[in-house]
Residue frames relative to the residue before (quaternion, step in Angstrom):
aa qw qx qy qz dx dy dz
M 1.0000 0.0000 0.0000 0.0000 0.00 0.00 0.00
N 0.6942 0.4648 -0.2884 0.4679 3.54 0.89 -0.95
G 0.5915 0.5644 -0.3642 0.4461 3.57 1.12 -0.63
R 0.6566 0.5098 -0.3160 0.4574 3.60 1.00 -0.77
L 0.6516 0.5253 -0.3207 0.4433 3.54 0.96 -0.87
Q 0.6393 0.5339 -0.3345 0.4408 3.58 1.02 -0.69
T 0.6989 0.4623 -0.2835 0.4662 3.64 1.06 -0.51
M 0.5305 0.6406 -0.4238 0.3586 3.60 1.17 -0.12
P 0.5214 -0.6455 0.4426 0.3400 3.62 -1.02 0.76
T 0.4535 -0.6580 0.5345 0.2749 3.52 -1.24 0.57
P 0.6540 -0.5339 0.3528 0.4033 3.61 -1.17 0.45
S 0.6830 0.4858 -0.3021 0.4541 3.62 1.10 -0.46
A 0.4581 0.7304 -0.4284 0.2705 3.56 1.26 0.00
G 0.3953 -0.7509 0.4633 0.2555 3.61 1.25 -0.09
F 0.8526 -0.0591 0.0481 0.5170 3.56 -0.84 -1.00
S 0.5816 0.6058 -0.3784 0.3893 3.59 1.18 -0.49
Q 0.5104 0.6353 -0.4178 0.4017 3.60 1.30 -0.19
R 0.6021 0.5934 -0.3846 0.3707 3.59 1.01 -0.61
P 0.4783 -0.6504 0.4965 0.3190 3.60 -0.98 0.75
D 0.6159 -0.5646 0.4115 0.3639 3.51 -1.33 0.21
R 0.7587 0.2526 -0.1761 0.5741 3.57 1.24 -0.09
S 0.0536 -0.7891 0.6118 0.0115 3.55 -1.24 0.51
R 0.3558 -0.7496 0.5274 0.1825 3.54 -0.55 1.21
V 0.6166 0.5476 -0.3414 0.4510 3.58 1.03 -0.78
A 0.6779 0.4846 -0.2922 0.4692 3.57 0.86 -0.97
A 0.6470 0.5199 -0.3346 0.4462 3.59 1.00 -0.73
I 0.6397 0.5171 -0.3209 0.4695 3.58 0.97 -0.83
W 0.6400 0.5346 -0.3130 0.4545 3.57 0.98 -0.86
L 0.6939 0.4842 -0.2717 0.4585 3.55 0.88 -1.04
F 0.6371 0.5060 -0.3334 0.4763 3.59 1.02 -0.75
A 0.6317 0.5367 -0.3285 0.4528 3.59 1.00 -0.75
V 0.6631 0.4845 -0.3047 0.4825 3.56 0.97 -0.82
A 0.6234 0.5309 -0.3398 0.4628 3.59 1.03 -0.76
L 0.6423 0.5078 -0.3249 0.4733 3.62 1.01 -0.75
A 0.6489 0.5099 -0.3199 0.4654 3.59 1.03 -0.78
V 0.6417 0.5011 -0.3336 0.4753 3.58 1.03 -0.68
A 0.6133 0.5326 -0.3481 0.4679 3.62 1.05 -0.70
A 0.6488 0.5060 -0.3140 0.4737 3.61 1.02 -0.80
L 0.6296 0.5440 -0.3168 0.4553 3.51 1.10 -0.75
V 0.6243 0.5315 -0.3275 0.4696 3.55 1.10 -0.77
V 0.6657 0.5047 -0.3019 0.4593 3.60 0.92 -0.92
V 0.6572 0.4902 -0.3128 0.4796 3.59 0.97 -0.85
G 0.6195 0.5441 -0.3329 0.4576 3.57 1.06 -0.76
G 0.6386 0.5085 -0.3291 0.4747 3.57 1.03 -0.76
A 0.6332 0.5112 -0.3321 0.4769 3.62 0.97 -0.77
T 0.6208 0.5402 -0.3437 0.4523 3.60 0.98 -0.80
R 0.6861 0.4654 -0.2996 0.4723 3.59 0.88 -0.84
L 0.6728 0.5128 -0.3063 0.4366 3.59 0.91 -0.91
T 0.7051 0.4300 -0.2669 0.4967 3.60 1.10 -0.58
G 0.4629 -0.7032 0.4290 0.3274 3.58 1.28 0.04
S 0.4488 0.7336 -0.4098 0.3041 3.58 1.17 0.60
G 0.4849 0.7367 -0.4038 0.2431 3.58 1.18 -0.32
L 0.7387 0.3937 -0.2337 0.4947 3.61 1.13 -0.51
S 0.4296 0.7324 -0.4491 0.2780 3.56 1.25 0.18
I 0.7032 0.3277 -0.2324 0.5866 3.62 1.21 -0.38
T 0.1631 -0.8570 0.4881 0.0264 3.56 -0.29 1.29
Q 0.6874 0.3967 -0.2893 0.5351 3.56 1.26 0.26
W 0.2495 -0.7438 0.5950 0.1746 3.55 -1.19 0.55
Q 0.0771 0.7837 -0.5982 0.1487 3.53 -0.40 1.33
P 0.2854 -0.8226 0.4641 0.1628 3.59 0.14 1.26
L 0.7667 0.3383 -0.1851 0.5133 3.57 1.03 -0.81
T 0.7592 0.3763 -0.2186 0.4839 3.59 0.56 -1.09
G 0.6100 0.5762 -0.3585 0.4091 3.58 1.15 -0.42
A 0.4843 0.6661 -0.4390 0.3592 3.57 1.25 -0.08
L 0.6916 0.4143 -0.2628 0.5300 3.58 1.23 -0.48
P 0.3979 -0.7083 0.5287 0.2458 3.63 -0.89 0.91
P 0.6789 -0.4354 0.3544 0.4733 3.63 -1.21 0.04
M 0.2281 -0.8184 0.5205 0.0855 3.56 -0.82 1.07
S 0.7713 0.2604 -0.1650 0.5569 3.60 1.22 -0.04
A 0.6695 -0.4896 0.3664 0.4217 3.56 -1.27 0.24
G 0.6282 0.5426 -0.3214 0.4558 3.55 1.10 -0.74
S 0.6691 0.4999 -0.2980 0.4621 3.56 0.97 -0.87
W 0.6253 0.5059 -0.3411 0.4866 3.58 1.06 -0.70
A 0.6399 0.5337 -0.3242 0.4478 3.59 0.92 -0.78
D 0.6554 0.5038 -0.3120 0.4683 3.56 1.00 -0.82
A 0.6579 0.5060 -0.3121 0.4622 3.58 0.96 -0.85
F 0.6430 0.5130 -0.3039 0.4807 3.56 1.02 -0.81
H 0.6365 0.5307 -0.3298 0.4522 3.59 0.96 -0.82
R 0.6566 0.4996 -0.3202 0.4656 3.59 0.91 -0.84
Y 0.6565 0.4904 -0.3351 0.4651 3.61 0.99 -0.73
Q 0.6243 0.5595 -0.3470 0.4205 3.57 1.02 -0.71
A 0.6164 0.5503 -0.3388 0.4500 3.61 1.24 -0.33
T 0.5850 0.6043 -0.3742 0.3905 3.61 1.22 -0.29
T 0.6051 -0.5617 0.4270 0.3688 3.51 -1.25 0.45
Q 0.5917 0.5805 -0.3648 0.4241 3.58 1.06 -0.64
Y 0.6646 0.4815 -0.3076 0.4816 3.54 0.91 -0.86
Q 0.6811 0.5314 -0.2970 0.4069 3.56 0.84 -0.99
L 0.7809 0.3552 -0.1469 0.4925 3.56 0.99 -0.95
V 0.7889 0.3271 -0.1589 0.4954 3.58 1.05 -0.67
N 0.8381 0.2188 -0.0599 0.4962 3.57 0.78 -1.07
R 0.2514 0.7925 -0.5229 0.1878 3.58 1.14 0.47
G 0.7567 0.2977 -0.2635 0.5190 3.57 -0.80 1.05
M 0.3831 0.7311 -0.4789 0.2988 3.60 1.26 0.08
T 0.3864 -0.7122 0.5311 0.2479 3.59 -0.96 0.81
L 0.6475 -0.4957 0.3936 0.4245 3.58 -1.30 0.31
A 0.6356 0.5373 -0.3313 0.4445 3.62 0.97 -0.75
A 0.6591 0.4847 -0.3070 0.4861 3.60 1.01 -0.77
F 0.6041 0.5506 -0.3391 0.4658 3.58 1.11 -0.75
K 0.6371 0.5386 -0.3342 0.4385 3.62 0.91 -0.88
S 0.6419 0.5531 -0.3266 0.4188 3.56 1.02 -0.87
I 0.7003 0.3992 -0.2811 0.5207 3.65 1.00 -0.65
F 0.5831 0.5847 -0.3779 0.4187 3.60 1.05 -0.64
W 0.6750 0.5172 -0.3128 0.4231 3.59 0.86 -0.91
W 0.6047 0.5458 -0.3663 0.4497 3.63 1.02 -0.64
E 0.6977 0.4590 -0.2777 0.4749 3.59 0.83 -1.00
W 0.6310 0.5399 -0.3359 0.4444 3.60 1.03 -0.77
V 0.6524 0.4988 -0.3117 0.4779 3.57 0.93 -0.91
H 0.6211 0.5503 -0.3361 0.4456 3.57 0.97 -0.80
R 0.7167 0.4351 -0.2654 0.4760 3.55 0.82 -0.94
L 0.6168 0.5373 -0.3426 0.4621 3.58 1.07 -0.68
L 0.6436 0.5142 -0.3231 0.4658 3.57 1.00 -0.79
A 0.6179 0.5388 -0.3344 0.4649 3.58 1.08 -0.78
R 0.6415 0.4993 -0.3314 0.4790 3.61 0.96 -0.78
G 0.6434 0.5454 -0.3059 0.4417 3.54 0.99 -0.87
V 0.6343 0.5131 -0.3289 0.4756 3.58 1.03 -0.80
G 0.6265 0.5385 -0.3383 0.4506 3.60 1.01 -0.77
I 0.6817 0.4735 -0.2905 0.4761 3.54 0.89 -0.89
L 0.6451 0.5360 -0.3114 0.4467 3.56 1.01 -0.86
F 0.6866 0.4345 -0.2886 0.5064 3.57 1.11 -0.49
A 0.7396 0.4574 -0.2701 0.4133 3.62 0.64 -1.09
A 0.6616 0.5204 -0.3407 0.4189 3.66 0.87 -0.80
P 0.6926 0.4425 -0.3017 0.4833 3.65 0.77 -0.87
L 0.5986 0.5562 -0.3737 0.4389 3.60 1.04 -0.70
A 0.6518 0.4989 -0.3160 0.4759 3.62 0.88 -0.88
A 0.6636 0.5157 -0.3103 0.4444 3.60 0.92 -0.92
L 0.6712 0.5075 -0.2894 0.4563 3.56 0.93 -0.91
L 0.6441 0.5082 -0.3126 0.4787 3.55 1.05 -0.76
L 0.6659 0.4917 -0.3102 0.4675 3.59 0.92 -0.87
A 0.7080 0.4347 -0.2479 0.4982 3.60 1.02 -0.78
R 0.3393 -0.7660 0.4773 0.2651 3.57 1.25 -0.20
R 0.3985 0.7221 -0.4521 0.3395 3.49 1.02 1.00
L 0.5971 0.5445 -0.3677 0.4602 3.59 1.29 0.05
P 0.5009 -0.6494 0.4733 0.3215 3.63 -0.78 0.94
R 0.5823 -0.6504 0.3740 0.3132 3.51 -0.88 1.01
R 0.6678 0.5231 -0.2960 0.4390 3.55 1.02 -0.86
L 0.6883 0.4540 -0.2817 0.4907 3.63 1.26 -0.28
I 0.4463 0.7080 -0.4698 0.2809 3.65 1.12 -0.10
W 0.7366 0.4057 -0.2657 0.4714 3.60 0.68 -0.98
P 0.6026 0.5278 -0.3890 0.4549 3.64 0.96 -0.56
C 0.6554 0.5024 -0.3210 0.4636 3.62 0.98 -0.75
I 0.6184 0.5290 -0.3330 0.4763 3.57 1.03 -0.75
A 0.6474 0.5159 -0.3083 0.4686 3.55 1.02 -0.85
L 0.6258 0.5254 -0.3366 0.4681 3.58 1.08 -0.72
L 0.6307 0.5354 -0.3343 0.4514 3.56 1.03 -0.76
A 0.6489 0.5062 -0.3040 0.4797 3.55 1.03 -0.90
L 0.6324 0.5329 -0.3262 0.4580 3.62 1.01 -0.81
G 0.6286 0.5290 -0.3337 0.4623 3.60 1.04 -0.73
G 0.6589 0.5061 -0.3086 0.4630 3.55 0.98 -0.85
L 0.6284 0.5296 -0.3270 0.4665 3.54 1.02 -0.82
Q 0.6101 0.5707 -0.3400 0.4319 3.57 1.03 -0.81
G 0.6398 0.5299 -0.3171 0.4575 3.58 1.00 -0.80
L 0.6543 0.5114 -0.2911 0.4751 3.55 0.97 -0.95
V 0.6722 0.4902 -0.2957 0.4695 3.60 0.89 -0.88
G 0.5939 0.5709 -0.3494 0.4464 3.57 1.13 -0.67
W 0.7011 0.4405 -0.2796 0.4861 3.57 0.86 -0.89
W 0.5905 0.5512 -0.3564 0.4696 3.62 1.13 -0.70
M 0.6257 0.5218 -0.3345 0.4737 3.60 1.05 -0.73
V 0.6621 0.5092 -0.3188 0.4481 3.59 0.80 -0.99
T 0.6616 0.5238 -0.3465 0.4096 3.64 0.80 -0.85
S 0.5926 0.5886 -0.3745 0.4027 3.58 1.14 -0.50
G 0.7449 0.4094 -0.2213 0.4780 3.56 1.19 -0.45
L 0.5367 0.6660 -0.3953 0.3348 3.58 1.24 -0.08
E 0.7959 0.1397 -0.0747 0.5843 3.58 1.13 -0.53
G 0.8490 0.2002 -0.1446 0.4672 3.55 -0.96 0.91
R 0.7440 0.2782 -0.1757 0.5815 3.62 1.29 -0.11
V 0.3951 -0.7006 0.5416 0.2445 3.53 -1.28 0.47
A 0.7602 0.1606 -0.1076 0.6203 3.57 1.33 -0.07
V 0.6247 -0.5370 0.3975 0.4042 3.56 -1.24 0.28
A 0.6122 -0.5544 0.4156 0.3809 3.56 -1.22 0.44
P 0.5149 -0.6807 0.4124 0.3184 3.64 -0.71 1.00
E 0.6636 0.5077 -0.3246 0.4432 3.61 0.90 -0.78
R 0.6440 0.4948 -0.3298 0.4813 3.58 1.10 -0.61
L 0.5932 0.5413 -0.3506 0.4818 3.57 1.14 -0.68
A 0.6711 0.4907 -0.3106 0.4609 3.62 0.87 -0.86
M 0.6309 0.5184 -0.3289 0.4744 3.61 1.06 -0.69
H 0.6538 0.5251 -0.3108 0.4474 3.57 0.95 -0.88
L 0.6650 0.4834 -0.2704 0.5010 3.54 0.99 -0.97
G 0.6527 0.5355 -0.3224 0.4280 3.56 0.88 -0.89
L 0.6524 0.5054 -0.3136 0.4697 3.59 0.95 -0.81
A 0.6545 0.5086 -0.3218 0.4576 3.55 0.96 -0.85
L 0.6781 0.4781 -0.2928 0.4754 3.61 0.92 -0.83
A 0.6265 0.5188 -0.3476 0.4663 3.57 1.04 -0.67
L 0.6225 0.5364 -0.3239 0.4688 3.56 1.11 -0.74
M 0.6412 0.5249 -0.3085 0.4670 3.58 0.96 -0.90
C 0.6793 0.4877 -0.2933 0.4633 3.59 0.87 -0.95
A 0.6589 0.5069 -0.3102 0.4613 3.58 0.95 -0.88
L 0.6252 0.5316 -0.3377 0.4610 3.59 1.03 -0.73
I 0.6517 0.5038 -0.3104 0.4744 3.60 0.95 -0.93
W 0.6619 0.5037 -0.3187 0.4545 3.59 0.86 -0.93
T 0.6808 0.4788 -0.2992 0.4666 3.61 0.84 -0.91
A 0.6145 0.5377 -0.3479 0.4607 3.62 1.06 -0.68
L 0.6518 0.4972 -0.3153 0.4782 3.57 0.95 -0.82
E 0.6202 0.5331 -0.3427 0.4622 3.58 1.01 -0.72
A 0.6674 0.4907 -0.3003 0.4729 3.58 0.94 -0.96
L 0.6870 0.4847 -0.3054 0.4470 3.62 0.92 -0.73
A 0.7864 0.3627 -0.1796 0.4666 3.59 0.85 -0.91
G 0.4274 -0.6820 0.4921 0.3317 3.61 1.11 -0.47
P 0.7045 -0.4627 0.3216 0.4316 3.56 -1.26 0.12
A 0.5496 -0.6152 0.4465 0.3466 3.58 -1.13 0.62
S 0.5261 -0.6193 0.4895 0.3165 3.52 -1.15 0.67
P 0.4671 -0.7019 0.4593 0.2797 3.61 -0.82 0.90
T 0.6289 0.5440 -0.3361 0.4423 3.54 1.23 -0.28
R 0.5671 0.6118 -0.3803 0.3993 3.57 1.25 -0.29
S 0.4486 -0.6813 0.5133 0.2668 3.54 -1.10 0.72
R 0.1729 -0.7907 0.5782 0.1024 3.59 -0.92 0.85
R 0.5879 0.5456 -0.3908 0.4517 3.57 1.09 0.59
G 0.4433 0.7021 -0.5006 0.2447 3.51 -1.25 0.27
A 0.6738 -0.5138 0.3528 0.3969 3.53 -1.31 0.35
W 0.6060 0.5513 -0.3807 0.4288 3.60 1.00 -0.66
R 0.6736 0.4945 -0.3188 0.4473 3.61 0.81 -0.89
L 0.6543 0.5100 -0.3155 0.4606 3.61 0.88 -0.88
A 0.7016 0.4683 -0.2822 0.4569 3.56 0.73 -1.01
S 0.6906 0.4712 -0.3067 0.4548 3.61 0.88 -0.81
D 0.6219 0.5272 -0.3494 0.4618 3.60 1.09 -0.63
V 0.6586 0.4988 -0.3025 0.4754 3.58 0.92 -0.90
F 0.6561 0.5145 -0.3182 0.4512 3.59 0.95 -0.81
A 0.6655 0.5035 -0.3130 0.4534 3.57 0.89 -0.91
A 0.6525 0.4990 -0.3128 0.4768 3.57 0.97 -0.87
G 0.6659 0.5176 -0.3057 0.4418 3.58 1.00 -0.79
V 0.6348 0.5114 -0.3320 0.4746 3.58 1.05 -0.73
Y 0.6375 0.5223 -0.3339 0.4576 3.56 0.97 -0.83
L 0.6586 0.4898 -0.3138 0.4773 3.62 0.91 -0.89
Q 0.6388 0.5355 -0.3328 0.4409 3.57 1.00 -0.78
C 0.6163 0.5323 -0.3402 0.4701 3.59 1.09 -0.66
L 0.6489 0.4985 -0.3190 0.4782 3.60 1.04 -0.72
L 0.6238 0.5040 -0.3425 0.4894 3.58 1.06 -0.70
G 0.6175 0.5458 -0.3436 0.4503 3.60 1.06 -0.70
A 0.6312 0.5237 -0.3338 0.4646 3.56 1.07 -0.77
L 0.6364 0.5067 -0.3318 0.4777 3.62 1.03 -0.73
V 0.6051 0.5307 -0.3552 0.4755 3.62 1.03 -0.70
A 0.6901 0.4790 -0.2840 0.4623 3.56 0.86 -0.95
G 0.6876 0.5011 -0.2941 0.4354 3.57 0.90 -0.92
N 0.7058 0.4102 -0.2459 0.5225 3.58 1.17 -0.57
Q 0.3406 -0.7382 0.4900 0.3146 3.62 1.31 -0.12
A 0.2117 0.8215 -0.4998 0.1745 3.54 1.08 0.79
G 0.5756 0.6021 -0.3783 0.4039 3.58 1.15 -0.33
L 0.6267 0.5534 -0.3286 0.4393 3.56 1.27 -0.28
T 0.6923 0.3948 -0.2559 0.5471 3.56 1.33 -0.07
N 0.8257 0.2039 -0.1584 0.5016 3.55 -1.33 0.34
N 0.1909 0.8466 -0.4711 0.1576 3.54 0.81 1.08
D 0.5174 0.5764 -0.4702 0.4230 3.54 1.10 0.63
W 0.0789 -0.7863 0.6116 0.0379 3.56 -1.24 0.36
P 0.5485 -0.1174 -0.8269 -0.0382 1.65 -2.05 1.45
L 0.5769 0.5620 -0.3943 0.4425 3.60 1.25 -0.08
M 0.3222 -0.6978 0.5899 0.2475 3.54 -1.33 0.11
S 0.8084 -0.1630 0.0105 0.5655 3.51 -0.38 1.39
G 0.7283 -0.4598 0.2230 0.4566 3.54 1.00 0.94
R 0.6822 0.4502 -0.2759 0.5058 3.62 1.25 0.12
L 0.5340 -0.5949 0.4872 0.3517 3.57 -1.20 0.55
L 0.7666 0.1636 -0.0655 0.6175 3.58 1.00 -0.98
P 0.4331 -0.7191 0.4645 0.2820 3.60 -0.58 1.02
A 0.5725 -0.6389 0.4022 0.3198 3.50 -1.01 0.84
D 0.7530 0.3524 -0.1963 0.5198 3.60 1.09 -0.72
Y 0.1923 0.8072 -0.5359 0.1554 3.59 1.02 0.77
W 0.7692 0.3636 -0.1982 0.4866 3.60 0.75 -1.01
W 0.1455 -0.8143 0.5605 0.0407 3.58 -0.82 1.06
G 0.7596 -0.4351 0.2195 0.4308 3.59 0.97 0.69
S 0.7936 0.0209 -0.0093 0.6080 3.60 1.10 -0.61
L 0.6301 -0.5582 0.3665 0.3962 3.58 -1.15 0.52
W 0.6766 0.4950 -0.3046 0.4520 3.62 0.84 -0.92
T 0.6591 0.5076 -0.3128 0.4584 3.59 0.85 -0.93
T 0.6587 0.5174 -0.3002 0.4563 3.55 0.98 -0.90
L 0.7397 0.4449 -0.2437 0.4422 3.55 0.74 -1.06
A 0.7770 0.3613 -0.1778 0.4839 3.59 0.99 -0.77
H 0.8229 0.2388 -0.0996 0.5058 3.61 1.01 -0.69
G 0.5755 0.5755 -0.4107 0.4109 3.64 1.12 -0.03
A 0.4181 -0.7488 0.4548 0.2402 3.54 -0.46 1.27
A 0.6700 0.4803 -0.3041 0.4775 3.59 0.91 -0.90
A 0.6663 0.5272 -0.3147 0.4231 3.58 0.92 -0.88
V 0.7009 0.4654 -0.2955 0.4526 3.56 0.78 -0.93
Q 0.6390 0.5000 -0.3412 0.4746 3.58 1.05 -0.59
F 0.6414 0.5196 -0.3232 0.4628 3.59 0.99 -0.78
N 0.6471 0.5174 -0.3049 0.4696 3.58 0.99 -0.87
H 0.6461 0.5271 -0.2992 0.4639 3.53 1.02 -0.90
R 0.6471 0.5099 -0.3127 0.4727 3.57 1.01 -0.77
L 0.6649 0.5113 -0.3090 0.4484 3.59 0.85 -0.91
M 0.6533 0.5038 -0.3108 0.4719 3.58 0.93 -0.88
A 0.6255 0.5540 -0.3306 0.4388 3.56 1.05 -0.79
Y 0.6579 0.5022 -0.3159 0.4639 3.56 0.95 -0.87
G 0.6668 0.5027 -0.3149 0.4511 3.59 0.90 -0.85
L 0.6719 0.5001 -0.3021 0.4551 3.57 0.95 -0.86
L 0.6232 0.5350 -0.3406 0.4577 3.56 1.08 -0.76
I 0.6451 0.5134 -0.3309 0.4591 3.60 0.94 -0.79
L 0.6731 0.4916 -0.2913 0.4695 3.56 0.93 -0.89
A 0.6442 0.5263 -0.3196 0.4538 3.58 1.01 -0.77
L 0.6555 0.4956 -0.3083 0.4792 3.53 1.00 -0.80
A 0.6080 0.5426 -0.3444 0.4662 3.57 1.13 -0.68
L 0.6595 0.4969 -0.3030 0.4757 3.57 1.00 -0.81
A 0.6311 0.5272 -0.3305 0.4633 3.56 1.08 -0.70
I 0.6644 0.4793 -0.3018 0.4875 3.58 0.97 -0.92
G 0.6225 0.5318 -0.3397 0.4629 3.61 1.02 -0.70
G 0.6525 0.5081 -0.3090 0.4696 3.55 1.01 -0.78
W 0.6623 0.5224 -0.2895 0.4523 3.55 1.03 -0.87
R 0.7676 0.3966 -0.1909 0.4658 3.58 0.90 -0.96
S 0.5964 0.6034 -0.3764 0.3722 3.59 1.11 -0.56
R 0.1613 -0.7771 0.6008 0.0955 3.56 -1.08 0.76
S 0.6642 0.5090 -0.3006 0.4576 3.55 1.24 -0.31
A 0.6078 0.5680 -0.3551 0.4264 3.63 1.13 -0.57
P 0.5814 -0.5748 0.4270 0.3863 3.64 -1.09 0.60
R 0.6366 -0.5614 0.3737 0.3740 3.56 -1.18 0.67
T 0.6562 0.5133 -0.3347 0.4403 3.63 0.89 -0.87
L 0.6461 0.5146 -0.3301 0.4570 3.61 0.98 -0.71
R 0.6534 0.4997 -0.3222 0.4686 3.56 1.01 -0.78
I 0.6404 0.5190 -0.3319 0.4587 3.63 1.03 -0.74
L 0.6477 0.5178 -0.3060 0.4676 3.57 1.04 -0.83
G 0.6204 0.5333 -0.3384 0.4649 3.58 1.07 -0.68
L 0.6635 0.4832 -0.3070 0.4817 3.57 0.91 -0.89
A 0.6419 0.5169 -0.3330 0.4582 3.63 0.93 -0.83
T 0.6102 0.5706 -0.3414 0.4307 3.59 0.98 -0.80
G 0.6840 0.4840 -0.2926 0.4607 3.53 0.86 -0.97
G 0.6676 0.5166 -0.3041 0.4416 3.58 0.96 -0.83
I 0.6715 0.4824 -0.2935 0.4798 3.58 0.93 -0.93
A 0.6497 0.5069 -0.3342 0.4575 3.62 0.92 -0.82
A 0.6442 0.5192 -0.3307 0.4539 3.61 0.91 -0.78
M 0.6445 0.5151 -0.3112 0.4716 3.55 1.00 -0.88
Q 0.6623 0.5088 -0.3024 0.4594 3.55 0.98 -0.88
G 0.6307 0.5308 -0.3381 0.4542 3.56 1.02 -0.67
V 0.6428 0.5102 -0.3175 0.4751 3.60 0.99 -0.80
L 0.6528 0.5323 -0.3001 0.4476 3.50 0.99 -0.89
G 0.6291 0.5543 -0.3211 0.4403 3.53 1.04 -0.88
V 0.6585 0.4951 -0.3017 0.4798 3.58 0.97 -0.90
A 0.6476 0.5331 -0.3099 0.4475 3.56 1.00 -0.92
V 0.6473 0.5153 -0.3232 0.4594 3.56 0.92 -0.88
L 0.6644 0.5148 -0.3045 0.4482 3.59 0.92 -0.90
I 0.7031 0.4708 -0.2780 0.4546 3.55 0.77 -1.04
S 0.6855 0.4928 -0.2904 0.4505 3.60 1.04 -0.73
G 0.4826 -0.6675 0.4430 0.3538 3.58 1.27 -0.13
V 0.6032 -0.5891 0.3134 0.4369 3.55 1.23 0.74
A 0.0312 0.7971 -0.5952 0.0974 3.54 0.58 1.17
L 0.5803 -0.6650 0.3482 0.3159 3.56 -0.78 1.11
P 0.6848 0.4730 -0.3245 0.4494 3.68 0.76 -0.88
L 0.6690 0.4953 -0.3048 0.4628 3.59 0.96 -0.82
A 0.6434 0.5209 -0.3231 0.4585 3.59 1.00 -0.82
M 0.6569 0.4986 -0.3205 0.4660 3.60 0.96 -0.81
L 0.6447 0.5103 -0.3148 0.4742 3.59 1.02 -0.83
H 0.6177 0.5493 -0.3321 0.4543 3.59 1.03 -0.80
Q 0.6872 0.4654 -0.2896 0.4767 3.57 0.89 -0.86
A 0.6296 0.5362 -0.3313 0.4542 3.59 1.05 -0.74
V 0.6787 0.4633 -0.3047 0.4815 3.59 0.90 -0.92
A 0.5890 0.5579 -0.3862 0.4390 3.65 1.06 -0.53
T 0.6321 0.5303 -0.3100 0.4724 3.53 1.08 -0.81
V 0.6570 0.5097 -0.3011 0.4668 3.55 0.98 -0.89
L 0.6392 0.5298 -0.3096 0.4636 3.57 1.04 -0.89
L 0.6623 0.4914 -0.3091 0.4736 3.60 0.92 -0.81
A 0.6344 0.5134 -0.3311 0.4736 3.58 0.99 -0.75
D 0.6441 0.5091 -0.3129 0.4776 3.58 0.97 -0.83
A 0.6630 0.5066 -0.3105 0.4554 3.59 0.94 -0.86
T 0.6189 0.5371 -0.3336 0.4660 3.57 1.11 -0.70
I 0.6672 0.4794 -0.3043 0.4821 3.62 0.87 -0.96
L 0.6414 0.5224 -0.3412 0.4463 3.62 0.94 -0.80
A 0.6677 0.4903 -0.3165 0.4622 3.62 0.91 -0.88
W 0.6437 0.5157 -0.3384 0.4531 3.58 0.97 -0.73
R 0.6704 0.5091 -0.2974 0.4506 3.55 0.93 -0.97
A 0.6381 0.5396 -0.3335 0.4363 3.61 1.00 -0.81
R 0.6509 0.5147 -0.3192 0.4577 3.57 1.13 -0.51
R 0.6813 0.4716 -0.2754 0.4874 3.56 1.28 -0.22
L 0.3014 0.7620 -0.5150 0.2515 3.60 1.22 0.53
């Protein structure tokens, strides 16, 4: 008893008084991760509806308010009419039709601002109240910086489509989505750290579960980036048969002259690569599910996560085929992106849990 008392922090220890875990911080971080996931889904809907270029200015503060008068709407519409997308795709669009795409992009940007406030305000409050575990202070500050970078990359992506293109550059779209998903995964990971506390040094961090879960999480993340390239190149509108591609195992127009052009801008190539990665991930997910079902030594939570991974991956595979065959029907495409986000979150939790064996 006396030995324990001697190791307790003194009142003057400042930040060292904070425990190694915080349920409040965990709930906050999980909430922000959920908001980022919602932002990703809304962003996908913005792209699918062709709305991403409807707002041609980046105004982090004043842009939070939509046009409030007929004159303001006319000005916003006039700026959009100067874009290549309007000239080549939407020429003759009415103001009412413009408003329908404007609102998608405005909601997307407003939600992004809301995520920033949802993260920054509680972070400041927790720091002032000294309720954030010391080991998580710098990771949370890094997350705040990553969120700010995401906003800058979002505008950089939009600028690629304002002149000379009818849509944003696919590689910039992939980078924008990749940063958002990296932020979501980092938030989930940090929330789990806040909830569980530091790992015991006596625990083993090796094993088949850790390797398989790490590979799967990395694969799902890469698959999401490949999906962004499919979306950015509108590759889902071609080769709409399955399991073949226009009746062939390898599409005839796979190679586009150079490695970069093929991998980033070849519609047939990015869809083929996305399909192959999906098959590999489904096999690995089913192996994790079988491992969870048959294992008797793994913790119950890890086994449940393994089973969930297999189920979500199978659902995502079915949705992917349905989206393709339907010619990218909007409801199916949005659901496909939402389930991809859920699968990545599940893979992140599984990888974290496997490290706590």
